C-alpha positions in Angstrom: -17.8 4.2 -8.7 -14.3 3.4 -7.8 -13.1 0.3 -6.0 -10.1 -1.0 -4.7 -9.3 -4.7 -3.9 -6.2 -5.7 -1.9 -4.6 -9.0 -1.6 -1.6 -10.6 -0.5 -1.8 -10.1 3.4 -1.1 -12.8 5.8 1.2 -14.0 8.3 5.0 -14.2 8.0 8.0 -14.7 10.3 10.4 -12.0 11.1 12.9 -11.5 8.3 10.2 -12.7 5.9 8.5 -11.4 2.8 5.1 -10.6 1.6 3.8 -8.8 -1.4 0.6 -6.7 -1.4 -1.6 -6.0 -4.5 -4.3 -3.5 -4.9 -6.3 -3.5 -8.3 -8.5 -0.1 -8.8 -11.8 -0.4 -11.0 -14.1 2.1 -12.0 -13.4 5.6 -13.6 -10.1 7.0 -12.3 -8.0 10.0 -13.7 -4.7 8.9 -14.7 -2.8 11.5 -13.0 -2.9 10.1 -9.6 -0.9 9.0 -6.7 -1.2 5.7 -5.4 0.0 4.4 -1.9 -0.2 2.0 0.9 -0.9 3.1 4.5 -1.0 1.0 7.7 -2.7 1.0 11.1 -1.6 -1.1 14.1 -4.0 -1.8 16.9 -4.1 1.4 19.3 -2.3 3.4 16.8 -3.3 6.0 14.0 -3.1 5.1 10.5 0.3 6.1 8.8 1.8 6.6 5.4 4.0 3.6 4.4 4.8 4.4 0.7 3.4 6.5 -2.1 4.1 6.2 -6.0 2.9 8.9 -8.5 1.6 8.4 -11.9 5.1 9.4 -13.3 6.8 6.9 -10.7 8.5 9.3 -8.0 8.0 7.3 -4.7 8.0 8.2 -1.3 8.6 6.0 1.8 8.2 6.2 5.5 11.6 6.2 7.2 10.7 3.1 9.1 10.4 0.8 5.5 13.0 2.4 3.7 15.3 0.1 2.3 12.9 -2.9 2.9 9.8 -2.2 1.2 9.4 -1.4 -2.5 6.3 0.2 -4.1 5.4 -0.2 -7.6 2.6 0.1 -10.0 1.1 -0.9 -13.5 -0.7 2.0 -14.7 -2.3 -0.2 -17.5 -3.9 -2.5 -14.9 -4.4 0.3 -12.3 -2.8 -1.8 -9.9 -0.2 -0.8 -7.0 1.9 -3.2 -5.5 3.9 -3.5 -2.1 7.0 -5.6 -1.9 7.9 -6.1 1.7 11.1 -7.4 2.7 12.8 -8.2 5.8 9.7 -7.9 7.8 9.7 -7.0 11.6 6.9 -7.5 14.3 6.4 -3.9 14.3 5.3 -4.0 10.8 2.0 -5.9 12.0 -1.1 -4.0 11.0 -3.7 -3.3 8.7 -2.6 -2.2 5.5 -4.7 0.0 3.3 -4.5 1.1 -0.4 -5.1 4.5 -1.3 -5.5 6.3 -4.4 -5.5 10.4 -4.7 -6.7 11.8 -7.8 -4.5 14.8 -8.3 -7.0 16.9 -10.3 -10.2 16.3 -8.6 -8.7 15.7 -5.0 -10.8 12.9 -4.6 -9.3 10.1 -2.4 -10.3 6.4 -2.5 -9.5 3.7 0.0 -9.3 -0.3 -0.1 -11.0 -2.5 2.6 -7.7 -3.3 4.2 -5.6 -6.5 4.5 -4.0 -7.9 7.7 -0.5 -8.3 7.9 1.0 -10.1 11.0 4.6 -10.6 11.6 5.7 -13.2 14.1 9.0 -13.1 15.9 
């Protein structure tokens, strides 16, 4: 059984930084994409950033230049460094793993990020 455990959320002031971590445990195919999504109150869940096992990254336009996604394949861990935070970044952030070969997808429980103005 695959489990994703997120950490690092919390409260930050506008312009500040936070770093999210997500550690995956269980049997996971090595060829996969790891990513972060977020959901603000009253809004749909949206993609923030993804990183493939080979290191290719994608970002939502709203976070480009401010957020950086990275991963440690040996630890099955993905990170999201969030800089220059804005109040509109306030949301619950979810970690995600997509196994490219099997098509299986796993989600973390979510971690709250709140940015005050």
